[in-house]
C-alpha positions as CSV (number, residue, x, y, z in Angstrom):
1,M,51.9,81.0,175.3
2,L,55.6,81.0,174.3
3,K,56.0,78.5,171.4
4,Q,59.7,79.1,170.6
5,I,62.6,81.2,171.9
6,L,65.9,81.9,170.2
7,I,68.8,83.1,172.4
8,R,72.0,84.3,170.8
9,N,75.2,85.6,172.4
10,F,73.5,85.9,175.8
11,V,75.8,85.5,178.9
12,L,77.3,82.0,178.3
13,V,75.0,81.0,175.4
14,D,76.3,81.1,171.9
15,E,73.0,80.2,170.2
16,V,70.1,78.1,171.5
17,V,66.6,77.5,170.1
18,L,64.0,76.1,172.5
19,V,60.6,74.8,171.3
20,L,58.3,74.7,174.3
21,D,55.3,72.5,175.1
22,P,52.0,74.1,176.0
23,G,52.1,72.4,179.4
24,L,54.9,72.0,182.0
25,N,58.4,72.8,180.7
26,V,61.2,72.1,183.1
27,L,64.9,73.1,183.0
28,T,67.4,71.1,185.1
29,G,71.2,70.9,185.3
30,E,74.2,70.9,187.5
31,T,74.6,73.8,190.0
32,G,76.3,76.6,188.1
33,A,75.3,75.3,184.7
34,G,73.4,78.4,184.0
35,K,69.8,77.2,184.3
36,S,68.5,80.7,185.1
37,I,70.0,82.1,181.9
38,V,67.0,81.0,180.0
39,V,64.7,82.7,182.5
40,D,66.9,85.9,182.3
41,A,66.6,85.8,178.5
42,V,62.8,85.5,178.7
43,G,62.8,88.5,181.1
44,F,65.1,90.5,178.9
45,L,62.9,89.7,175.9
46,L,59.8,91.0,177.7
47,G,61.4,94.3,178.7
48,G,63.5,93.4,181.7
49,R,67.0,94.8,182.6
50,A,69.4,95.4,179.7
51,D,72.9,95.5,181.3
52,R,75.8,95.1,179.0
53,D,77.1,92.2,181.0
54,L,74.3,90.1,179.5
55,I,76.3,90.2,176.2
56,R,78.5,87.1,175.7
57,T,82.2,88.0,176.2
58,G,83.8,88.8,172.8
59,C,80.5,89.6,171.1
60,D,79.2,93.0,170.1
61,K,75.5,92.3,170.7
62,A,73.0,89.9,172.4
63,Y,69.8,88.9,170.7
64,V,66.6,87.2,172.0
65,E,63.6,86.3,169.9
66,G,60.3,84.7,170.9
67,I,57.3,83.5,169.0
68,F,54.0,83.6,171.0
69,D,50.6,82.1,170.3
70,V,48.1,85.0,171.0
71,R,45.0,83.6,169.4
72,T,43.2,83.6,172.8
73,L,44.4,87.1,173.7
74,P,42.2,89.7,172.0
75,Q,43.6,92.4,174.3
76,V,47.0,91.9,172.7
77,G,45.5,92.5,169.3
78,E,43.9,95.8,170.6
79,L,47.3,96.9,171.9
80,L,49.1,96.1,168.6
81,A,46.4,98.0,166.6
82,Q,47.7,101.2,168.4
83,Y,51.0,100.7,166.6
84,E,49.4,99.5,163.3
85,L,50.6,96.0,163.9
86,E,48.9,92.6,164.1
87,P,49.9,88.9,164.6
88,D,50.3,86.7,161.5
89,E,47.4,84.7,160.0
90,M,48.3,81.8,162.4
91,G,47.8,84.0,165.4
92,E,51.6,84.0,166.1
93,L,53.3,87.1,167.4
94,M,57.1,87.6,167.1
95,L,58.9,89.7,169.7
96,S,62.6,90.4,169.6
97,R,65.1,92.5,171.5
98,E,68.8,93.3,170.7
99,L,71.3,94.7,173.1
100,S,74.4,96.4,171.8
101,A,77.8,96.9,173.5
102,S,76.9,100.6,174.0
103,G,74.1,99.5,176.3
104,R,71.4,100.5,173.8
105,S,68.6,98.0,173.2
106,T,66.3,97.7,170.2
107,C,62.8,96.3,170.5
108,R,60.8,94.9,167.6
109,I,57.3,93.5,167.3
110,M,56.7,91.5,164.1
111,G,60.0,92.9,162.8
112,V,59.0,96.5,163.3
113,A,61.0,98.7,165.8
114,V,58.9,99.9,168.7
115,P,59.6,101.7,172.0
116,L,60.5,99.7,175.0
117,G,57.2,100.8,176.7
118,A,55.2,99.3,173.8
119,L,57.0,96.0,174.2
120,K,56.3,96.0,178.0
121,Q,52.7,96.8,177.4
122,V,52.3,93.7,175.2
123,A,54.5,91.5,177.4
124,E,52.3,92.1,180.5
125,H,49.6,90.0,178.7
126,L,52.0,87.2,177.7
127,M,53.9,85.8,180.7
128,D,54.0,86.1,184.5
129,I,57.6,85.7,185.7
130,H,58.5,84.6,189.2
131,G,62.2,85.3,189.8
132,Q,64.6,83.2,191.8
133,H,64.2,85.2,195.0
134,D,60.7,86.6,194.5
135,H,59.2,84.5,197.4
136,Q,61.4,86.7,199.7
137,R,59.0,89.5,198.8
138,L,56.5,87.9,201.2
139,L,58.8,89.0,204.1
140,N,58.0,92.6,203.1
141,E,54.4,93.1,204.4
142,S,54.0,96.1,202.1
143,T,53.6,93.6,199.2
144,H,50.7,91.7,200.9
145,L,48.2,94.4,199.8
146,E,49.1,93.7,196.2
147,Y,48.4,89.9,196.6
148,L,45.0,90.6,198.2
149,D,44.0,93.1,195.4
150,T,45.1,90.6,192.8
151,F,42.6,88.1,194.3
152,G,39.7,90.6,193.8
153,S,36.9,90.4,191.2
154,A,36.6,92.5,188.1
155,Q,34.4,94.9,190.2
156,H,37.2,95.2,192.7
157,A,39.7,96.0,190.0
158,Q,37.4,98.8,188.7
159,A,37.0,100.1,192.2
160,L,40.8,100.2,192.5
161,L,41.0,102.2,189.3
162,R,38.5,104.7,190.6
163,L,40.4,105.0,193.8
164,K,43.7,105.7,192.1
165,D,41.9,108.3,189.9
166,A,40.4,109.9,193.0
167,Y,43.8,110.0,194.8
168,T,45.4,111.6,191.8
169,Q,42.8,114.3,191.6
170,Y,43.1,114.9,195.3
171,A,46.9,115.1,195.2
172,E,46.8,117.6,192.3
173,A,44.1,119.7,194.1
174,D,46.1,119.6,197.3
175,R,49.4,120.7,195.6
176,A,47.6,123.6,193.9
177,F,46.0,124.7,197.2
178,Q,49.2,124.3,199.3
179,A,51.3,126.3,196.7
180,L,48.9,129.2,196.7
181,H,48.4,129.1,200.5
182,A,52.2,129.3,201.0
183,R,52.2,132.4,198.8
184,S,49.3,133.9,200.7
185,V,51.2,133.7,204.0
186,E,54.0,135.9,202.6
187,R,51.5,138.0,200.5
188,A,51.7,141.3,202.5
189,E,55.5,141.5,202.4
190,R,55.5,140.5,198.8
191,M,52.8,143.0,197.8
192,A,54.6,145.8,199.5
193,L,57.8,145.0,197.6
194,L,55.9,144.7,194.3
195,T,54.1,147.9,194.8
196,L,57.4,149.8,195.4
197,Q,58.8,148.2,192.2
198,Q,55.7,149.1,190.2
199,Q,55.9,152.7,191.4
200,E,59.6,153.0,190.6
201,L,59.2,151.6,187.1
202,S,56.0,153.5,186.4
203,A,57.5,156.8,187.6
204,A,60.4,156.4,185.1
205,K,57.9,156.7,182.2
206,L,60.0,154.3,180.1
207,V,59.9,154.5,176.3
208,P,61.0,151.4,174.3
209,G,64.4,152.0,172.6
210,E,65.0,155.3,174.4
211,E,68.4,154.3,175.7
212,E,69.8,154.4,172.1
213,E,68.3,157.8,171.4
214,L,69.7,159.2,174.7
215,T,73.1,157.8,173.9
216,R,73.1,159.5,170.6
217,A,71.8,162.8,172.1
218,R,74.5,162.7,174.8
219,D,77.2,162.2,172.2
220,L,75.8,165.2,170.2
221,L,75.5,167.4,173.3
222,R,79.1,166.6,174.2
223,N,80.2,167.9,170.8
224,A,77.6,170.7,170.4
225,D,80.1,173.5,169.5
226,K,81.9,171.3,166.9
227,V,78.6,170.3,165.4
228,R,77.2,173.9,165.4
229,S,80.4,175.2,163.7
230,A,80.4,172.5,161.0
231,L,76.8,173.0,160.2
232,E,77.0,176.7,160.1
233,T,80.1,176.6,157.8
234,T,78.4,174.1,155.6
235,Y,75.3,176.3,155.3
236,N,77.3,179.5,154.6
237,H,79.3,177.8,151.9
238,L,76.2,176.5,150.2
239,Y,73.6,179.3,150.8
240,G,75.0,182.0,153.1
241,A,73.2,185.3,152.6
242,D,76.1,187.5,153.7
243,R,78.3,186.1,150.8
244,A,75.6,185.4,148.3
245,R,77.9,185.7,145.2
246,E,80.5,183.3,146.7
247,T,78.1,180.5,147.7
248,A,78.0,177.1,145.9
249,L,74.3,177.7,145.2
250,Y,74.9,181.1,143.4
251,L,77.8,179.7,141.4
252,V,75.9,176.6,140.2
253,R,72.9,178.9,139.3
254,A,75.3,181.2,137.3
255,A,76.8,178.2,135.5
256,A,73.4,176.9,134.5
257,D,72.3,180.3,133.3
258,A,75.4,180.6,131.2
259,L,74.4,177.4,129.3
260,A,70.9,178.6,128.7
261,P,71.6,180.4,125.4
262,I,73.2,177.3,123.8
263,A,70.9,174.6,125.2
264,A,68.8,174.6,122.1
265,L,71.9,174.1,119.8
266,G,72.6,170.5,120.8
267,E,71.4,167.7,123.1
268,E,74.7,167.6,124.9
269,Y,74.4,171.2,125.9
270,A,70.8,170.7,127.1
271,Q,71.8,167.7,129.2
272,L,74.7,169.6,130.8
273,K,72.3,172.4,131.8
274,E,69.8,169.9,133.2
275,R,72.5,168.4,135.4
276,L,73.4,171.8,136.7
277,D,69.8,172.6,137.4
278,S,69.5,169.3,139.3
279,A,72.7,170.1,141.2
280,Y,71.3,173.5,142.1
281,Y,68.1,172.0,143.7
282,E,70.2,169.3,145.5
283,I,72.5,171.9,147.0
284,E,69.6,174.1,148.0
285,D,67.9,171.1,149.8
286,T,71.2,170.1,151.5
287,A,71.7,173.7,152.7
288,L,68.2,173.9,154.1
289,T,68.8,170.5,155.9
290,A,72.0,171.9,157.4
291,R,70.1,175.0,158.5
292,S,67.4,172.9,160.2
293,L,69.9,170.7,162.0
294,L,71.7,173.9,163.2
295,D,68.5,175.3,164.5
296,G,67.9,172.1,166.3
297,V,71.3,172.2,168.0
298,E,70.7,175.8,169.0
299,A,67.1,175.3,170.2
300,G,68.1,172.0,172.0
301,G,65.9,169.7,174.1
302,R,67.4,168.1,177.2
303,T,70.6,169.6,178.4
304,L,73.7,167.4,178.6
305,E,73.2,167.2,182.4
306,Q,69.6,166.1,182.0
307,T,70.5,163.5,179.4
308,E,73.3,162.1,181.6
309,E,70.8,161.9,184.6
310,R,68.3,160.0,182.5
311,L,70.9,157.5,181.3
312,D,72.1,157.1,184.9
313,L,68.5,156.3,185.9
314,L,68.1,153.7,183.2
315,R,71.4,152.1,184.3
316,R,70.2,151.9,188.0
317,L,66.9,150.4,186.9
318,G,68.7,148.0,184.6
319,R,70.7,146.5,187.5
320,K,67.3,145.7,189.2
321,Y,65.0,144.8,186.4
322,G,67.0,144.0,183.2
323,A,69.7,145.4,181.0
324,T,67.4,147.2,178.4
325,V,64.3,149.3,178.6
326,D,62.4,146.5,177.0
327,D,63.5,144.2,179.8
328,M,62.3,146.7,182.3
329,L,58.9,147.1,180.7
330,S,58.6,143.3,180.7
331,A,59.4,143.3,184.4
332,L,56.8,145.9,185.0
333,K,54.2,143.8,183.2
334,R,55.1,140.8,185.3
335,I,54.9,142.8,188.5
336,E,51.5,144.2,187.6
337,E,50.2,140.7,186.7
338,E,51.4,139.3,190.1
339,L,49.8,142.2,191.9
340,E,46.6,141.4,190.1
341,Q,46.9,137.8,191.2
342,F,47.4,138.8,194.8
343,A,44.3,141.0,194.5
344,T,42.2,138.0,193.5
345,M,44.1,135.5,195.7
346,D,41.5,135.1,198.4
347,D,38.9,134.2,195.9
348,T,41.2,131.8,194.1
349,L,42.3,130.2,197.4
350,T,38.6,129.7,198.3
351,V,38.0,128.0,195.0
352,L,41.0,125.8,195.3
353,E,40.1,124.8,198.9
354,D,36.6,123.8,197.8
355,K,38.1,121.7,195.0
356,R,40.4,120.0,197.4
357,T,37.6,119.3,199.8
358,Q,35.5,117.8,197.1
359,A,38.4,115.7,195.8
360,L,39.1,114.5,199.4
361,A,35.5,113.6,199.9
362,R,35.5,111.6,196.6
363,Y,38.8,109.9,197.7
364,R,37.4,108.9,201.0
365,A,34.3,107.5,199.4
366,E,36.3,105.4,196.9
367,A,38.8,104.3,199.6
368,D,35.9,103.2,201.8
369,K,34.4,101.1,199.0
370,V,37.8,99.4,198.4
371,S,38.4,98.9,202.1
372,R,35.0,97.2,202.5
373,S,35.7,95.0,199.4
374,R,39.1,94.0,200.8
375,A,37.6,93.1,204.2
376,Q,35.2,90.8,202.4
377,M,37.9,89.3,200.2
378,A,40.4,88.7,203.1
379,L,38.6,85.8,204.6
380,A,38.1,84.1,201.3
381,L,41.7,84.6,200.3
382,G,42.9,83.1,203.6
383,E,40.7,80.0,203.0
384,R,41.9,79.6,199.4
385,I,45.5,79.8,200.5
386,E,44.8,77.2,203.2
387,Q,43.3,74.9,200.5
388,Q,46.3,75.4,198.3
389,L,48.7,74.7,201.1
390,A,46.9,71.5,202.0
391,E,47.7,70.3,198.5
392,L,51.3,71.3,199.1
393,N,51.8,69.1,202.2
394,M,50.9,71.9,204.7
395,K,47.6,70.5,205.7
396,G,46.2,72.1,208.9
397,T,48.0,75.4,208.3
398,K,45.9,78.4,209.2
399,I,46.2,81.6,207.3
400,R,44.8,84.9,208.4
401,V,44.7,87.9,206.0
402,M,44.3,91.0,208.1
403,V,43.1,94.3,206.7
404,N,44.1,97.2,208.9
405,R,42.1,100.3,208.1
406,E,43.5,103.7,208.9
407,E,40.8,106.4,208.2
408,G,43.3,109.2,208.1
409,R,45.6,107.5,205.6
410,I,45.8,109.2,202.2
411,A,47.6,107.0,199.6
412,R,47.2,105.7,196.1
413,D,46.1,102.3,197.5
414,G,43.6,103.7,200.0
415,F,43.1,103.4,203.8
416,D,44.4,99.9,204.2
417,S,47.6,98.0,205.0
418,V,47.4,94.2,204.7
419,Q,49.3,91.5,206.6
420,I,49.3,87.8,205.8
421,W,49.9,85.8,209.0
422,M,50.3,82.0,209.3
423,A,50.0,79.3,211.9
424,P,51.7,76.2,210.5
425,N,51.2,74.1,213.6
426,A,47.9,73.2,215.2
427,G,47.1,75.1,218.4
428,E,49.5,77.9,217.7
429,P,48.3,81.4,217.0
430,P,49.0,83.0,213.6
431,R,52.1,85.1,213.4
432,A,53.7,87.3,210.8
433,L,55.3,85.3,207.9
434,A,58.6,87.2,208.4
435,R,58.8,85.9,212.0
436,I,58.0,82.2,211.6
437,A,58.1,81.0,208.0
438,S,61.0,78.9,206.7
439,G,62.3,79.1,203.2
440,G,60.3,76.1,202.1
441,E,57.1,77.5,203.7
442,L,57.6,80.8,202.0
443,S,58.1,79.1,198.6
444,R,54.8,77.1,199.1
445,V,52.9,80.2,200.2
446,M,54.1,82.0,197.1
447,L,53.2,79.1,194.9
448,A,49.8,79.0,196.5
449,L,49.3,82.7,195.8
450,K,50.5,82.3,192.2
451,S,48.2,79.4,191.7
452,I,45.3,81.4,193.0
453,S,46.1,84.4,190.8
454,A,46.5,82.1,187.8
455,E,42.9,81.1,188.3
456,K,41.8,84.7,187.8
457,S,44.4,85.8,185.4
458,E,44.2,85.7,181.6
459,I,48.0,85.5,181.2
460,P,48.6,82.2,179.4
461,A,52.1,81.5,180.7
462,M,54.0,81.4,184.0
463,V,57.7,81.2,184.7
464,F,59.1,79.9,187.9
465,D,62.8,80.2,188.7
466,E,63.4,77.7,191.6
467,I,60.0,78.1,193.3
468,D,61.0,74.9,195.1
469,T,63.6,76.5,197.3
470,G,63.8,74.7,200.7
471,I,61.6,71.9,199.6
472,S,62.2,68.1,199.6
473,G,60.6,64.7,200.2
474,H,56.8,64.3,200.1
475,T,56.5,68.1,199.9
476,A,58.5,68.1,196.7
477,Q,56.0,65.6,195.2
478,A,53.1,67.8,196.2
479,V,54.7,70.9,194.6
480,A,55.4,68.9,191.5
481,E,51.7,67.9,191.3
482,K,50.6,71.5,191.9
483,L,52.8,72.8,189.1
484,W,51.5,70.1,186.7
485,D,47.9,70.9,187.7
486,T,48.6,74.6,187.0
487,A,50.1,73.6,183.6
488,R,46.9,71.9,182.6
489,Y,45.4,75.4,182.1
490,R,48.3,77.5,181.2
491,Q,51.9,77.0,180.1
492,V,54.5,76.8,182.8
493,L,58.3,77.1,182.4
494,C,60.1,76.1,185.6
495,V,63.8,75.9,186.7
496,T,64.1,73.2,189.3
497,H,66.6,71.1,191.3
498,L,63.9,68.6,192.3
499,Q,63.6,65.3,190.5
500,Q,59.9,65.1,191.4
501,I,59.1,68.3,189.4
502,A,61.4,67.2,186.5
503,C,59.6,63.8,186.3
504,M,56.2,65.6,186.0
505,A,57.3,67.7,183.0
506,S,55.6,67.6,179.7
507,R,59.0,68.7,178.2
508,H,62.3,68.4,179.9
509,F,65.4,70.5,179.0
510,L,68.9,69.9,180.3
511,V,71.1,73.0,180.7
512,E,74.8,72.3,180.8
513,K,78.1,74.1,180.0
514,G,81.3,73.0,178.5
515,E,84.6,74.3,177.1
516,E,85.0,74.8,173.4
517,N,88.2,76.3,171.9
518,G,89.2,77.6,175.3
519,R,85.8,79.2,176.0
520,T,82.9,78.2,178.3
521,T,79.7,77.8,176.4
522,G,76.2,77.0,177.6
523,H,74.0,74.5,175.9
524,V,70.3,73.5,176.3
525,H,69.1,70.1,175.1
526,I,65.6,68.5,175.1
527,L,65.7,65.1,177.0
528,E,63.8,62.1,176.1
529,N,63.7,58.4,177.0
530,A,67.1,57.1,178.2
531,A,68.7,60.6,178.3
532,R,65.9,61.8,180.6
533,E,66.3,58.7,182.8
534,Q,70.0,59.5,183.2
535,E,69.3,63.1,184.2
536,I,66.8,62.1,186.8
537,A,69.2,59.5,188.1
538,R,71.9,62.3,188.4
539,M,69.5,64.4,190.3
540,L,68.8,61.5,192.6
541,G,72.5,61.1,193.4
542,G,74.2,59.8,190.3
543,V,74.7,56.5,188.5
544,R,78.0,54.8,189.1
545,E,79.4,52.1,187.0
546,G,78.1,48.7,188.2
547,R,75.4,50.3,190.4
548,D,72.2,51.2,188.7
549,S,69.9,51.7,191.7
550,S,69.6,55.5,190.9
551,L,68.7,54.7,187.3
552,Q,66.1,52.2,188.4
553,H,64.7,54.7,190.8
554,A,64.6,57.3,188.1
555,Q,62.7,55.0,185.8
556,A,60.2,54.2,188.5
557,M,59.6,57.9,189.3
558,L,59.1,58.7,185.6
559,Q,56.6,55.8,185.3
560,D,54.7,57.1,188.4
561,A,54.6,60.6,187.1
562,L,53.3,59.4,183.7
563,A,50.6,57.4,185.5
564,Y,49.6,60.4,187.6
565,R,49.4,62.6,184.5
566,K,47.2,60.0,182.7
567,R,44.9,59.7,185.7
568,N,44.5,63.4,185.7
569,G,44.0,64.0,181.9
570,G,47.6,64.6,181.1
571,R,49.4,65.2,177.9
572,G,53.0,65.6,176.7
573,Q,56.0,63.3,176.2
574,A,55.8,59.9,177.8
575,Y,59.4,60.5,178.9
C-alpha cells in the first residue's frame, strides 16, 4: 500500500505531503480545485505520462516520491533482486520520479536510478489506477474480453500465457513461410537474371587488385618509347659493351684499381678503395636492373589496346556490380549464394510449411482450451456482476457475458470476442452496454468489475478518480458502502464529489487552491472533526450564516457512516 506521497512543483502544487490510511482515503474539493492532480501525480510516479506541462509554471522540474509498504508482496522483492535492490528493514520501498523542463524523466527505486521499464514493472504490483473516464472503456466491446480474462483462475492465466506463446510461434513461422513463398513465385525470373550475372562475372576471371596493375601497365605502354630510350641510355652509360672504356662501371673499376697499390699504406686509403669497390657492385646491379626492365618493355605482355579493353570491361562491370574488383567479387559471391538458396528453396519451403502447420495446430489447441475456459467463466462472471450490482442499488439487473467463438480467427487472444450485455429493467431483454447504459450505470458496472477483480488480485491498493459519475441519492450510499467494503481488504484512494463516499472515508483530504503572491497554488489538507463537518456541509449545499441545517445534516451523515463502519468491523478516524 501507499503510505506517503510527496508532490513538488507538479501542475498547481508547490509542495504537498500526504500520509495515507490503509483503508478508504477520499479527496474532495470544489469543482476546478484540482482534485485529480493527486491521482495524476500517483500515475506519473508509477510510470504514466511525463508531459512538460505537468511542471509547475516557473519551475525547472517536477518531483513525486512515494513510500510503499511491500511486506506482503514477495513478487516485488523478486523483481527488485534483478536490479540488486531491496526494500528497507521495515519492508518499505521508496519510488521517485523527476521530470525536467527538457521533457526527460529520471526514475529511482530506493534512491538508485533505474530505467522507466523497471519502475513500471514494480508499479504493476503496487496500485491499480482507475482514471476519470475509464468507465467509458466499457462502451468499447473490444475491452470486454480483458475483463472476462481477469476474472479467470490461475489455471486460466497460465492457459492465456500458453496461447500467446503459441500465437507468437505461429506468427513467426507464418512470416518466414510467406516471405520465402513470395520469393519462390518470382524464382524462375530471378534465377535467370542471377545466372546471367554469374556467367558475366565468372567469364571476366577477376583478380583482386588488378585494376591498379592495369592502370600502371597502361601508363607504361602509353610511354613505351620514352621508357625504352631512358633505360637503354642508362644501361649504356653504366655498362654498355660498345663503349666499355667510357662506362661508369669501367671508370669506377679503374679508380679502385688505382688505389690498390697504396691501400696498405694507410687506413684512409683502404677505406676509399672499399667505397669504390662497393660503388662498382652497386652500379653493376643497377645496370643489370635497367637491362631487365628494358627487356621487359621490349618483350611486353598485353598490348596497349588489350590493356585498354580490359580496363573498359572492368569499368562496365563496375557500373553494375561495384566500383572495384573486390566489390565485383563480393557481388559474385552473393549471387552464387542466392543461386544455392534457390536450388534448395523447395526443400526449405517444405520445412517451413511443416513448421507453420505444426505451429497452427498448437495455436488452435491452445485457443480451444482458452475458449472453453471462457465459456465456463462467462456465466459465473455474469452472476458475480449481478450480485455486485444488487449491492449498488441495481437489484434485478441481468447481465449476460457472451463469448462469440470464431474458429478461423487467428489472434493473440484466441478465437473469441466477448460482449457484456445488460438488462437493467425486469422483462426487458439484455442489450449492448453502449446502447442502453447511462453514465451512472456504466460507473456501477465498472465498480462491480473492479471489485470482482480486486477479490482475485494481489495488488494492495486501488485508485478511483470519480468512479461515482452520474450517481446520486440511495445509489450514492450503496457505492460508498461498496468502496468502504473494498477498502477493508486493500487500500483505496478515491476522488469524489459525493458526500456519502466522503463520510465513509477512513481519512478525508480537502483539495483547494488559492492565490499567493499573485500565483495560484494548490493545497491538500487532512480534515478532522469540525473541519470535516464543514466540508460535508459544503458538499450538501453549503452553510449560510444563521442557517445550520446543512451542518446538522453533515454531522448526522458522519455519525451514520461511523456506525456503519463499526457494525462492519471498521477502523480509521472517527471523523
